[in-house]
C-alpha positions as CSV (number, residue, x, y, z in Angstrom):
1,M,-70.4,-124.7,72.3
2,D,-70.2,-128.5,72.2
3,K,-69.6,-129.6,75.8
4,L,-68.7,-133.2,74.8
5,Y,-66.0,-131.9,72.5
6,L,-64.6,-129.7,75.2
7,K,-64.5,-132.6,77.7
8,T,-62.7,-134.6,75.1
9,Q,-60.1,-131.9,74.6
10,I,-59.5,-131.5,78.3
11,A,-59.2,-135.2,78.9
12,M,-57.0,-135.7,75.8
13,R,-54.6,-132.9,76.9
14,Q,-54.3,-134.4,80.4
15,S,-53.4,-137.8,78.9
16,E,-50.5,-136.3,77.0
17,F,-48.6,-135.2,80.1
18,P,-45.8,-135.4,81.0
19,T,-44.4,-134.1,77.7
20,D,-40.8,-134.6,76.5
21,L,-39.2,-131.1,76.5
22,K,-35.9,-129.4,76.0
23,Q,-35.4,-127.2,79.0
24,R,-35.4,-123.4,78.6
25,E,-33.1,-121.2,80.7
26,N,-35.8,-120.0,83.1
27,M,-38.8,-121.8,84.6
28,L,-42.1,-120.1,84.9
29,P,-43.1,-119.3,88.5
30,I,-45.2,-121.9,90.4
31,N,-47.6,-121.2,93.2
32,D,-46.8,-117.5,93.5
33,G,-50.4,-116.4,93.8
34,K,-50.4,-114.3,90.6
35,I,-51.8,-114.9,87.2
36,V,-48.8,-115.7,85.0
37,T,-49.0,-114.3,81.5
38,I,-46.7,-115.6,78.8
39,P,-46.8,-113.2,75.8
40,G,-44.6,-113.8,72.8
41,V,-44.4,-114.3,69.1
42,R,-46.1,-117.3,67.6
43,R,-44.2,-120.6,67.8
44,C,-41.5,-119.3,70.2
45,G,-42.1,-121.9,72.9
46,K,-44.8,-120.3,75.1
47,S,-46.9,-123.5,75.3
48,S,-43.8,-125.6,76.0
49,R,-42.9,-123.3,79.0
50,M,-46.4,-124.0,80.4
51,E,-45.9,-127.7,79.7
52,A,-42.7,-127.6,81.7
53,V,-44.8,-126.3,84.7
54,V,-47.1,-129.3,84.3
55,N,-44.1,-131.7,84.2
56,E,-42.7,-130.1,87.4
57,L,-46.0,-130.3,89.2
58,L,-46.6,-134.0,88.1
59,A,-43.1,-134.8,89.4
60,S,-44.1,-133.2,92.8
61,G,-47.1,-135.5,93.1
62,I,-50.0,-133.4,91.6
63,E,-52.5,-135.6,89.8
64,R,-53.0,-135.0,86.1
65,E,-56.8,-134.5,86.7
66,R,-56.0,-131.2,88.4
67,F,-54.7,-129.7,85.1
68,L,-57.3,-127.7,83.1
69,W,-55.7,-126.9,79.7
70,V,-57.6,-125.3,76.9
71,G,-56.0,-124.1,73.6
72,F,-58.1,-121.5,71.9
73,D,-56.5,-121.7,68.6
74,D,-58.5,-124.9,68.1
75,E,-60.8,-124.3,65.1
76,R,-63.9,-125.4,67.1
77,L,-63.1,-123.1,70.1
78,I,-61.9,-120.0,68.3
79,H,-65.4,-118.7,67.8
80,M,-66.5,-119.0,71.4
81,S,-68.1,-115.9,72.9
82,S,-67.1,-114.5,76.2
83,D,-70.4,-115.8,77.7
84,E,-69.5,-119.3,76.7
85,L,-66.2,-119.3,78.6
86,D,-67.9,-120.0,81.8
87,Q,-68.9,-123.4,80.4
88,I,-65.3,-124.4,80.6
89,I,-65.6,-124.5,84.4
90,E,-69.0,-126.2,84.2
91,V,-67.6,-128.9,82.0
92,Y,-64.5,-129.4,84.3
93,R,-66.8,-129.7,87.3
94,E,-68.9,-132.2,85.6
95,M,-65.8,-134.3,84.8
96,Y,-64.3,-134.0,88.3
97,P,-67.0,-133.1,90.8
98,D,-64.8,-134.1,93.8
99,I,-61.8,-131.9,93.0
100,E,-61.7,-128.6,94.8
101,M,-61.4,-125.8,92.2
102,S,-58.8,-123.9,94.3
103,S,-56.4,-126.8,93.8
104,V,-56.8,-126.8,90.0
105,Y,-54.0,-125.5,87.7
106,M,-55.5,-123.7,84.8
107,F,-53.6,-123.2,81.4
108,F,-55.2,-121.1,78.7
109,D,-53.3,-121.0,75.4
110,E,-53.9,-118.1,73.0
111,I,-56.9,-117.0,75.0
112,Q,-56.6,-113.4,73.6
113,L,-58.5,-114.8,70.5
114,I,-61.7,-114.6,72.5
115,K,-63.3,-111.2,72.9
116,D,-63.5,-110.0,76.6
117,W,-61.6,-113.0,77.8
118,E,-60.0,-110.9,80.6
119,Y,-63.2,-110.7,82.6
120,F,-63.5,-114.5,82.6
121,V,-60.0,-114.8,83.9
122,M,-60.7,-112.2,86.5
123,R,-63.7,-114.2,87.8
124,L,-61.6,-117.4,87.9
125,Y,-58.8,-115.7,89.9
126,K,-61.2,-114.1,92.4
127,H,-63.5,-117.0,92.9
128,Y,-61.8,-120.3,91.9
129,S,-58.1,-120.6,91.5
130,K,-54.9,-118.6,92.0
131,N,-53.0,-121.0,89.7
132,I,-53.7,-119.5,86.3
133,Y,-51.3,-119.4,83.3
134,I,-52.2,-117.5,80.1
135,S,-50.2,-117.4,76.8
136,G,-50.8,-115.2,73.8
137,S,-49.3,-113.7,70.7
138,N,-50.5,-110.1,71.2
139,A,-48.6,-107.8,73.5
140,T,-51.4,-105.3,74.2
141,M,-54.0,-108.0,74.9
142,L,-51.9,-109.8,77.4
143,S,-50.4,-106.7,79.1
144,T,-52.6,-103.6,78.9
145,E,-56.0,-105.2,79.1
146,L,-55.3,-107.7,81.8
147,K,-53.3,-105.2,83.9
148,S,-56.2,-102.8,83.6
149,A,-58.8,-105.4,84.6
150,L,-56.7,-107.0,87.4
151,R,-54.7,-104.0,88.7
152,G,-51.3,-105.5,89.0
153,W,-52.1,-109.1,89.8
154,P,-50.6,-110.6,86.6
155,E,-46.9,-111.5,86.4
156,E,-45.6,-111.2,82.9
157,E,-43.1,-113.7,81.5
158,E,-42.4,-112.5,78.0
159,T,-41.0,-115.3,75.8
160,L,-38.7,-114.9,72.8
161,P,-37.2,-117.5,70.5
162,L,-34.3,-119.4,71.9
163,S,-31.3,-117.6,73.3
164,F,-27.9,-118.7,72.1
165,R,-27.4,-120.8,75.3
166,E,-30.8,-122.5,74.8
167,F,-29.8,-123.1,71.1
168,C,-26.7,-124.9,72.3
169,I,-28.8,-126.9,74.8
170,F,-31.2,-127.9,72.0
171,K,-28.2,-128.9,69.8
172,G,-26.4,-130.8,72.6
173,I,-23.4,-128.4,72.6
174,K,-21.5,-127.8,75.8
175,T,-21.4,-124.1,77.0
176,D,-19.2,-124.6,80.1
177,S,-16.1,-126.3,78.6
178,W,-12.8,-124.6,77.9
179,L,-11.5,-127.5,75.7
180,E,-10.4,-126.3,72.3
181,S,-12.6,-128.7,70.5
182,D,-15.7,-127.6,72.5
183,I,-14.9,-123.9,71.9
184,A,-14.7,-124.6,68.2
185,K,-18.1,-126.2,68.3
186,L,-19.5,-123.1,70.2
187,R,-18.1,-120.8,67.5
188,N,-19.6,-122.8,64.7
189,A,-22.9,-123.0,66.6
190,F,-22.9,-119.2,66.9
191,F,-22.6,-118.7,63.1
192,E,-25.5,-121.1,62.6
193,Y,-27.6,-119.4,65.3
194,N,-26.9,-116.0,63.8
195,N,-28.3,-117.2,60.4
196,T,-31.1,-119.6,61.3
197,G,-32.4,-117.9,64.5
198,G,-34.0,-119.5,67.5
199,F,-37.5,-120.8,66.8
200,P,-37.5,-124.2,68.5
201,E,-39.1,-126.2,65.7
202,V,-36.6,-124.7,63.3
203,V,-33.6,-125.4,65.5
204,L,-34.7,-129.1,65.8
205,T,-35.1,-129.4,62.0
206,E,-31.9,-130.4,60.2
207,N,-32.9,-129.8,56.6
208,R,-32.3,-126.2,55.5
209,L,-35.0,-126.1,52.9
210,Q,-37.5,-127.5,55.4
211,Q,-36.4,-124.8,57.9
212,V,-37.2,-122.1,55.3
213,K,-40.6,-123.5,54.5
214,I,-41.5,-123.6,58.3
215,L,-40.4,-120.0,58.7
216,Q,-42.3,-118.8,55.6
217,T,-45.4,-120.5,57.1
218,Y,-44.8,-118.6,60.3
219,F,-44.6,-115.3,58.5
220,D,-47.8,-116.0,56.4
221,T,-49.7,-116.9,59.6
222,M,-48.6,-113.7,61.3
223,L,-49.5,-111.7,58.3
224,L,-52.9,-113.3,57.6
225,K,-54.2,-114.3,61.1
226,D,-52.4,-112.0,63.5
227,L,-52.6,-108.8,61.4
228,V,-55.1,-109.1,58.5
229,E,-57.7,-111.1,60.4
230,H,-57.3,-109.7,63.9
231,Y,-57.1,-106.1,62.9
232,D,-59.5,-106.4,60.0
233,L,-57.0,-105.2,57.3
234,S,-57.7,-105.6,53.6
235,N,-54.7,-104.2,51.8
236,I,-52.8,-107.5,52.1
237,E,-50.1,-107.2,49.3
238,V,-49.2,-103.6,50.3
239,L,-49.0,-104.8,53.9
240,R,-46.7,-107.7,52.9
241,Y,-44.4,-105.3,50.9
242,Y,-44.4,-102.9,53.8
243,L,-43.3,-105.5,56.3
244,K,-40.5,-106.6,54.0
245,R,-39.3,-103.0,53.7
246,I,-39.0,-102.7,57.4
247,M,-37.1,-106.0,57.6
248,A,-34.8,-104.9,54.8
249,N,-34.0,-101.7,56.7
250,L,-32.8,-103.6,59.8
251,T,-30.2,-101.7,61.9
252,K,-31.1,-98.4,60.3
253,P,-33.5,-95.7,61.4
254,T,-36.8,-96.2,59.6
255,S,-38.7,-93.4,58.0
256,I,-42.3,-94.4,57.5
257,R,-42.8,-91.2,55.5
258,A,-40.1,-92.3,53.1
259,I,-41.7,-95.8,52.7
260,Y,-45.0,-94.1,52.1
261,G,-43.5,-92.1,49.3
262,D,-42.0,-95.2,47.8
263,I,-45.4,-97.1,48.0
264,K,-47.2,-94.2,46.5
265,S,-44.7,-93.9,43.6
266,R,-45.6,-97.5,42.7
267,G,-49.2,-96.5,42.2
268,L,-50.4,-98.4,45.4
269,K,-53.0,-96.9,47.6
270,V,-52.4,-96.5,51.3
271,S,-52.4,-93.7,53.8
272,K,-49.6,-92.6,56.1
273,D,-51.8,-93.2,59.1
274,E,-52.3,-96.8,58.0
275,L,-48.6,-97.3,57.7
276,Y,-48.0,-96.0,61.3
277,N,-50.8,-98.2,62.6
278,W,-49.4,-101.3,60.7
279,A,-46.0,-100.7,62.3
280,K,-47.6,-100.6,65.7
281,Y,-49.6,-103.8,65.0
282,A,-46.5,-105.6,63.8
283,C,-44.8,-104.7,67.1
284,D,-47.9,-105.8,69.1
285,I,-47.6,-109.3,67.5
286,F,-43.9,-109.3,68.3
287,M,-42.7,-109.4,64.7
288,F,-40.7,-106.3,65.4
289,I,-39.3,-104.5,68.4
290,R,-38.9,-100.7,68.2
291,I,-36.3,-98.6,69.8
292,P,-35.9,-94.8,69.6
293,N,-32.9,-92.5,69.3
294,Y,-31.3,-91.5,72.6
295,S,-31.7,-87.9,73.7
296,K,-32.0,-86.1,77.1
297,S,-35.1,-84.5,75.7
298,L,-38.3,-86.6,75.9
299,Q,-39.8,-84.6,73.0
300,K,-36.8,-85.5,70.8
301,I,-37.0,-89.2,71.7
302,E,-40.7,-89.3,70.8
303,S,-40.1,-87.5,67.5
304,S,-37.0,-89.5,66.4
305,Q,-37.0,-92.0,63.7
306,P,-37.0,-95.5,65.3
307,K,-35.1,-98.6,64.5
308,Y,-37.1,-101.8,64.1
309,Y,-35.4,-105.1,65.0
310,C,-36.8,-108.4,63.8
311,I,-37.8,-111.0,66.3
312,D,-35.7,-113.7,64.5
313,N,-32.9,-113.7,62.0
314,G,-34.1,-116.9,60.4
315,L,-37.6,-115.5,59.9
316,R,-36.2,-112.4,58.2
317,D,-33.9,-114.5,55.9
318,A,-36.8,-116.7,54.9
319,V,-38.9,-113.7,53.9
320,L,-36.1,-111.7,52.2
321,L,-33.3,-112.9,49.9
322,P,-30.2,-112.5,52.1
323,Q,-27.9,-109.7,50.9
324,S,-24.1,-109.7,50.9
325,D,-24.0,-107.3,53.9
326,D,-26.5,-109.1,56.0
327,D,-24.1,-110.9,58.3
328,G,-23.4,-107.7,60.2
329,K,-27.0,-106.7,60.3
330,K,-28.0,-110.1,61.7
331,L,-25.2,-109.9,64.3
332,E,-26.6,-106.5,65.5
333,N,-30.1,-108.0,65.6
334,T,-28.8,-111.0,67.6
335,V,-27.1,-108.7,70.1
336,F,-30.3,-106.6,70.4
337,L,-32.5,-109.6,71.1
338,Q,-30.2,-110.7,73.9
339,L,-30.2,-107.2,75.4
340,Y,-34.0,-107.1,75.2
341,R,-34.3,-110.7,76.6
342,H,-32.3,-109.8,79.7
343,R,-33.6,-106.3,80.3
344,T,-35.0,-105.4,83.7
345,P,-38.3,-103.6,84.3
346,I,-36.4,-100.3,84.7
347,D,-34.2,-100.7,81.6
348,K,-34.7,-98.8,78.3
349,I,-32.8,-99.5,75.1
350,F,-31.9,-96.7,72.7
351,Y,-29.6,-96.1,69.8
352,F,-27.3,-93.1,69.6
353,Q,-26.9,-90.9,66.5
354,G,-24.7,-87.8,66.5
355,K,-21.9,-87.2,64.0
356,G,-21.3,-90.9,64.4
357,E,-23.4,-93.7,65.7
358,C,-23.5,-96.1,68.7
359,D,-25.7,-99.1,68.3
360,F,-27.1,-99.5,71.8
361,V,-27.5,-97.2,74.8
362,I,-28.7,-99.0,77.9
363,Q,-30.5,-96.9,80.5
364,R,-31.2,-98.4,83.9
365,G,-33.6,-96.2,85.8
366,T,-32.3,-92.7,85.3
367,E,-28.7,-93.7,84.6
368,I,-27.0,-94.7,81.3
369,N,-25.1,-97.8,82.5
370,Q,-23.8,-99.3,79.2
371,L,-22.9,-98.5,75.6
372,I,-22.5,-101.3,73.1
373,Q,-21.2,-101.1,69.5
374,V,-21.6,-104.1,67.1
375,T,-19.5,-104.8,64.1
376,W,-18.8,-108.0,62.1
377,D,-15.1,-107.4,62.4
378,M,-12.5,-104.6,62.8
379,R,-9.8,-105.8,60.6
380,D,-10.4,-102.9,58.2
381,E,-8.8,-99.8,59.7
382,D,-11.5,-97.4,58.5
383,T,-14.2,-99.6,60.1
384,R,-12.2,-99.8,63.3
385,K,-11.8,-96.0,63.5
386,R,-15.6,-95.5,62.7
387,E,-16.8,-97.9,65.4
388,I,-14.4,-96.5,68.1
389,K,-15.3,-92.9,67.2
390,G,-19.1,-93.6,67.4
391,I,-18.9,-95.2,70.9
392,I,-16.5,-92.5,72.2
393,E,-18.9,-89.8,71.0
394,A,-21.8,-91.6,72.7
395,A,-19.7,-91.9,75.9
396,E,-19.0,-88.1,75.9
397,A,-22.7,-87.3,75.3
398,T,-24.1,-89.6,78.0
399,G,-21.3,-89.7,80.6
400,C,-21.2,-93.5,80.5
401,R,-17.8,-95.2,80.7
402,N,-19.0,-98.9,80.5
403,L,-18.1,-99.4,76.8
404,T,-18.2,-102.7,74.8
405,I,-17.6,-103.5,71.2
406,I,-19.0,-106.9,70.1
407,T,-17.7,-108.6,66.9
408,A,-18.4,-111.9,65.2
409,D,-15.1,-113.6,66.2
410,T,-12.4,-111.2,67.3
411,S,-10.3,-112.3,70.2
412,E,-11.2,-110.8,73.6
413,G,-9.3,-107.6,74.3
414,I,-9.2,-104.0,75.4
415,I,-8.9,-100.7,73.4
416,L,-7.6,-97.6,75.1
417,D,-8.8,-94.4,73.3
418,N,-9.3,-90.8,74.4
419,G,-8.8,-91.8,78.0
420,M,-11.5,-94.4,77.9
421,T,-11.4,-98.2,78.1
422,I,-13.4,-100.2,75.5
423,H,-13.8,-103.9,76.1
424,V,-13.9,-106.0,72.9
425,L,-15.7,-109.4,72.9
426,P,-16.6,-112.1,70.4
427,A,-20.3,-112.4,70.1
428,W,-20.5,-116.1,71.1
429,R,-18.7,-115.4,74.4
430,W,-20.7,-112.3,75.2
431,L,-24.0,-114.1,74.5
432,L,-23.1,-116.7,77.1
433,R,-22.0,-114.1,79.7
434,I,-25.0,-111.8,79.8
């Protein structure tokens, strides 16, 4: 590794602070004595959250020379071996021989690209500094491997694209006003958010065609770098088609066996095992989040057909041609992402399917504490009856009486049915409450 180049990168990064940032809802922990890991999909704002920590520390009087920041997606660093990682500390010490290493704040962006990186981090934590932040775009590498190596020392701060509240902050829209004009802006902002999603760069880009180009680039990078290159996959066009099929099936249980049959009927070669692995890999890089069907039987949960929700509505729209019924699908995806974003460590999210269906069953610990149904609107009487019947059936099956129906823009209200109370909320208001 070129030490001079690494010194240049460290010094250049230090010179760029403080950075001009839009504030996210939650700040990363500072000085808590644990390695802070920030997993999340590419371009969702992981690096910016770390930069916010640097800004905060600079404001408190910490000198910029005490920040050691290395981004491993740099083309000249990406091929480093694990043995070369120790040279980072050697280089920093050569640059600042008088700085005590225990006072240094270390930031490693996309470090999972380096094989056996976790042992390097473990050495740093044990022998040098307790102020370590790590970001990465692969869930298993930032969770399973590090937790195994460090036995509970990491603190995970998973990051998603912007929430609706953050979207409004980025757009300069008030979220705490009850003036009619401000509420109108919030409602309009929600419809935009539901369509374009929450990747920060996209939210700050005004031109719609440019937004789509950015999102298509994100998808291609996830496909080629995070999946094909990282997992050494070769069947690229089949993989691309497969990911699109999962995206198109949004809000519905996904049968990988059925997709396998479709691909085979097209004369394309792939095995079922490959498809199952690809689905797991796509979840590992945060393109999709998988939830199972609710059951009191663990065996039935494990064997059920899962639903796959997409990490961002805008990404999905840029990859697929939006269909006429996509607004409702995207609304359900938006609600799921908010539930996932605000889940606690003991929460599990399921869907319920019996004679009818309830979109989300929220389990906290051993108790089912909320049922949520999502529909674009309930003006059609058949739709209204179907949505109410589905959530009532789920309530009877689970014993839960905390029932909510979320719509695109229905006025807030209450439905009494079968001795149960169902709260109805417009999505924009619910998104700001949770």
